[in-house]
C-alpha positions as CSV (number, residue, x, y, z in Angstrom):
1,M,-0.3,15.1,14.9
2,G,-3.0,17.7,16.5
3,S,-5.1,16.5,19.3
4,S,-8.8,15.6,18.9
5,S,-9.1,18.4,21.4
6,E,-8.5,20.8,18.2
7,Y,-11.7,19.7,16.6
8,D,-15.0,18.9,17.5
9,L,-15.6,16.2,15.0
10,S,-13.8,14.0,12.5
11,L,-15.5,13.0,9.0
12,K,-15.0,10.5,6.6
13,I,-15.6,12.0,2.9
14,L,-15.2,9.8,0.0
15,L,-15.2,10.8,-3.6
16,I,-16.1,7.8,-6.4
17,G,-16.4,8.4,-9.9
18,D,-14.7,7.2,-13.2
19,S,-10.6,7.6,-14.0
20,G,-10.1,11.0,-15.2
21,V,-13.4,13.0,-13.7
22,G,-11.3,15.1,-11.7
23,K,-11.8,13.5,-8.2
24,S,-8.1,14.1,-7.3
25,S,-8.0,17.8,-8.9
26,L,-11.2,18.5,-6.9
27,I,-9.5,17.8,-3.5
28,R,-6.5,19.4,-4.1
29,S,-8.4,22.6,-5.3
30,F,-10.2,22.5,-1.9
31,T,-7.3,21.5,0.6
32,S,-4.2,23.6,-1.1
33,N,-3.9,24.5,-4.8
34,Y,-4.9,23.1,-7.6
35,V,-2.8,21.1,-9.7
36,E,-2.7,20.9,-13.6
37,N,-2.8,17.1,-15.0
38,L,-2.0,15.0,-11.6
39,P,-0.9,12.2,-12.0
40,T,-3.7,8.7,-12.2
41,T,-4.9,7.9,-8.8
42,I,-3.7,4.1,-8.3
43,G,-5.9,2.5,-5.8
44,V,-6.5,5.0,-3.1
45,D,-5.2,8.5,-1.3
46,F,-6.5,10.9,0.9
47,E,-6.2,14.2,1.8
48,I,-6.8,16.3,5.7
49,K,-8.6,19.4,5.7
50,F,-9.7,21.6,8.9
51,L,-12.5,23.1,8.5
52,T,-15.7,24.8,10.6
53,V,-18.9,25.0,10.2
54,A,-21.8,26.3,11.7
55,G,-19.5,26.8,14.7
56,K,-17.9,23.0,14.6
57,K,-14.5,22.3,14.4
58,L,-14.3,19.8,11.7
59,K,-11.4,17.8,10.7
60,L,-12.4,16.0,7.2
61,T,-10.2,13.1,6.0
62,I,-11.3,13.1,2.1
63,W,-10.3,9.9,0.4
64,D,-9.6,9.5,-3.2
65,T,-10.6,6.4,-5.1
66,A,-9.3,5.1,-8.5
67,G,-12.1,5.2,-11.2
68,Q,-10.2,2.6,-13.7
69,E,-11.8,-1.1,-13.9
70,R,-9.3,-2.6,-12.7
71,F,-9.5,-0.9,-9.2
72,R,-14.0,-0.3,-9.6
73,T,-14.3,-2.7,-7.2
74,L,-13.7,-0.9,-3.7
75,P,-13.2,-3.3,-0.9
76,G,-16.4,-2.6,1.5
77,S,-13.7,-0.9,3.8
78,Y,-13.5,2.5,1.7
79,Y,-17.3,3.1,2.2
80,R,-17.7,2.1,5.9
81,G,-18.2,4.9,8.4
82,A,-18.4,7.2,5.6
83,Q,-20.8,10.0,6.6
84,G,-20.3,11.7,3.1
85,I,-19.9,10.6,-0.7
86,I,-19.4,12.6,-3.5
87,L,-19.9,11.1,-6.6
88,V,-18.3,12.9,-9.7
89,Y,-18.7,13.2,-13.7
90,D,-17.2,15.2,-15.7
91,V,-19.7,17.5,-17.8
92,T,-17.8,17.3,-21.1
93,R,-17.7,13.2,-20.8
94,R,-21.5,11.8,-21.3
95,E,-20.3,8.1,-20.0
96,S,-18.5,9.3,-16.9
97,F,-22.0,10.8,-16.0
98,T,-24.0,7.6,-17.0
99,N,-21.8,5.4,-15.0
100,L,-22.7,7.0,-11.8
101,A,-26.3,5.5,-11.8
102,D,-25.3,2.4,-14.0
103,I,-22.2,1.6,-11.9
104,W,-21.2,3.6,-8.7
105,A,-24.4,4.4,-7.3
106,K,-25.2,0.8,-7.0
107,E,-22.0,0.1,-5.2
108,I,-23.1,2.8,-2.4
109,E,-25.9,0.4,-2.3
110,L,-23.6,-2.4,-1.1
111,Y,-20.9,-1.1,0.5
112,S,-22.2,1.8,2.5
113,T,-22.8,1.0,6.0
114,S,-25.0,4.0,6.8
115,K,-28.6,4.8,5.3
116,D,-28.1,8.2,6.6
117,C,-24.8,9.0,4.7
118,I,-25.0,12.7,2.7
119,K,-24.8,11.8,-0.7
120,V,-23.5,14.6,-3.0
121,L,-23.7,14.5,-7.1
122,V,-20.9,17.0,-8.7
123,G,-20.2,18.0,-12.6
124,N,-16.7,18.6,-12.4
125,K,-14.8,20.6,-15.0
126,V,-17.4,23.8,-15.9
127,D,-14.8,25.5,-17.5
128,K,-15.0,23.5,-20.1
129,D,-18.6,24.8,-20.8
130,A,-17.9,25.1,-24.5
131,N,-17.4,21.3,-24.6
132,R,-20.1,20.5,-22.6
133,M,-21.8,17.2,-23.3
134,V,-24.2,17.0,-19.8
135,T,-26.9,19.7,-19.3
136,T,-27.2,21.5,-15.7
137,D,-31.0,20.2,-16.1
138,E,-29.6,16.7,-16.5
139,G,-27.2,16.2,-13.6
140,I,-30.2,17.7,-11.2
141,A,-32.8,15.4,-12.5
142,V,-29.8,12.5,-11.4
143,A,-29.6,14.0,-8.3
144,Q,-32.9,13.7,-7.3
145,Q,-33.4,10.3,-8.3
146,L,-30.3,9.3,-6.3
147,G,-31.1,11.3,-3.4
148,C,-28.0,13.5,-3.7
149,L,-27.4,17.1,-3.1
150,F,-26.3,18.7,-7.0
151,F,-23.4,21.0,-7.9
152,E,-21.3,22.0,-10.9
153,C,-17.8,22.9,-9.7
154,S,-14.9,23.6,-11.5
155,A,-11.6,22.6,-9.6
156,K,-9.3,24.6,-12.1
157,T,-11.4,27.9,-11.5
158,R,-12.4,26.9,-8.0
159,V,-15.9,27.4,-8.5
160,N,-18.4,25.6,-6.2
161,V,-16.0,23.8,-4.9
162,D,-15.1,25.2,-1.2
163,K,-19.5,25.6,-1.0
164,C,-19.7,21.6,-2.0
165,F,-17.6,20.6,1.2
166,E,-19.1,23.1,3.4
167,E,-22.7,22.3,2.3
168,L,-22.2,18.6,2.7
169,A,-20.1,19.1,6.0
170,L,-23.1,21.0,7.2
171,K,-25.7,18.3,6.1
172,I,-23.4,16.0,8.2
173,L,-24.3,17.8,11.1
174,E,-27.9,18.0,10.8
175,V,-27.8,14.3,11.0
176,P,-27.7,13.3,14.6
177,S,-26.3,9.8,13.8
178,L,-23.5,10.9,11.6
179,S,-22.4,13.7,13.9
180,E,-22.7,11.1,16.5
181,V,-20.2,8.9,14.9
182,G,-17.7,12.1,13.8
183,S,-17.8,13.2,17.6
184,S,-16.7,9.0,18.5
185,N,-14.3,9.0,15.6
186,K,-12.1,11.9,17.0
187,D,-10.2,8.9,19.3
188,T,-10.4,6.1,16.9
189,L,-9.8,7.4,13.3
190,A,-6.3,8.6,14.2
191,T,-5.2,5.1,14.8
192,I,-6.8,3.9,11.6
193,V,-5.7,6.5,9.1
194,P,-2.3,7.8,9.5
195,E,-1.8,11.6,9.4
196,K,-0.5,13.1,5.8
197,Q,-0.5,16.3,5.7
198,T,-2.6,19.0,6.9
199,Y,-3.9,22.5,5.7
200,N,-5.2,25.2,7.6
201,T,-8.5,26.3,6.7
202,T,-8.3,29.6,4.1
203,P,-10.9,32.0,3.1
204,N,-13.2,31.4,0.4
205,V,-11.4,32.5,-2.7
206,G,-13.2,33.1,-6.2
207,C,-15.5,29.6,-4.8
208,C,-18.7,30.3,-5.4
209,G,-20.7,31.3,-8.9
């Protein structure tokens, strides 16, 4: 386990959305390597990534949540202290898009402990553009409605994956209340979240398009 002196801030990022939209794949694509046909997440899991943004060394603890109906009501503890929340839908599954406003955004209102929390709307699986059921303009409109940043990504090809997480981290750093929490988390988060795996930051490879 690395010491707190190795990074400046510790950030908690939460991914939410329907089952099968590719939350786990996005995380794996960002922290290590994309894996085809990952098993469905049961409950919650997390990955850790060290990242340098705007001259700050960050420790991102990225929480992956199950999207199945029986897990849909996540305990408030998953949301507690999250400085960033990524709402994920599958551009080829319209229901996963409409559920964001109907279900997941309402969960954030109920459980998020920070009104300053940065939210990102992500349309995943743009590598399957021929099967697209949600247009880019529709995604932008809902992102504006929900007060989110917006990216269309592909966990498989890594299009915009790094950019999504880096822009989220950058926005968190711009909000004093969130970065202050990130600084204080350095000493406390290790007792809340056991270290699992760490990955060194690698240069962007074909991520931005």
